[in-house]
N, C-alpha and C positions, 0 to 999 in steps of 0.2 A: 462413457463420455463424461466430461466435466464441464460445467458452465460456471463462470465467475462473473458476477454482475456488480459493478461499482456504482456508488452514488456518493453525494455529499460535497462535491466540488462546487466552486463558485468564485465570486469576486469578494475579496476582503481587504481591508486597509492594513498597512504595515502595523505589526504589533497585535493583530487580531488572531482569532482561532478558527479552525475548521476541524470537523471530524469526518474522515473518509470511511466508508463502509463497503465491504465486499462480501456478498453472500455467495457461498459455494453450493452447487447442487449437482446431482448426478452421481457418478461412481467416485465418490471422494474418500472412501475409506483408506486408500493407500497414500493420500496426500499427507506428508509429514512436515513439509516446510512451506510456510506461507510468507509472502513478501509483498512489499510495495516498491515499485520502481517509478522513476520519472524521466521525462524527456522534454527538455526545453528546445525551442526553435534553434536549429543549427547545431545542436549538440547530440551526443550519443545518449542512449538510454542508460541510466545508472541506478544502482541499488540505493534505496533510501533506508529501508529497514526490513528485517526478516525475523521470523520466529519459528523455532524448530521444536517439534514435539509439544507445542503449546506453551513452552516455558522459556527456552533459551533464546535470547534476543541479541541481535546485532544491529548497529546503527552506523550510517555514514557519518563521518566526523562532523560535518557542518550542521547536522540536525540533532546531535547528542545534547540532551538536556532540554530540548524543545519539543521533540516528537516522541510519541509512545505508541508502540504496536502491541496489540493484544488479540487473542483468539478465544472466542466463546464456542466451545465444541457443541454445546446444547443447541445452538441455533446455526451452527456451521458458518460463522461469520468472523471475519478478521477486520479489525478496526485500526485506523491510524489517526490518533489524536495529535493535531498540529497546533502548537501554541507559539506565541511570539513570532509570527510569520514575517518573512522579509521578502522584498521584491525578487530576490534571487531564488526564492522558492517557487516562483511562477513556472509552471510546466504542466504537461499532461501526466497524470498519475495513473499507473497501471497496477492492477492486482495480479499476483503471480502465485501459482500453486505448483509444487514439485513433489513427485513421488520418487523417493530414493530406491524403492523396491523395483519399479518398472522403468526408471530413468526417463520419465516423461514429465514435461511441464506444460502448463496451461496459462493462458493470458485472458484477462478481461479486456473490454473494449476501450477502457481509459476514461478518465474524468478530468476536466480542465480545472486547474487551480490558478487563479490570478490574484497576485498581491500588488495592489496599487492604490495610491491616494487620489 
């Protein structure tokens, strides 16, 4: 089994920064794609960023140049550095882990990010 535990959300003013942290534990050796998704009220969950093999990154268009995803294999942690935050970034952010080998995915419980003055 895999557990994903997020932290780092909170309230920040527009233009501010936050760093989300997701610690993976359990049977994680097969996880090769880690990602961050978000879900705003009344909207569907959407991909924010993902990293494959610890190196190849993909970003949703609206966060390109502002957000950075990274994976530290030594501590089994994926980060999302969010800069220049906007009110439209307000959402619950979820950590996601996917195993291409077993075709299974795992979710964290989510962490709230609110961007407001």
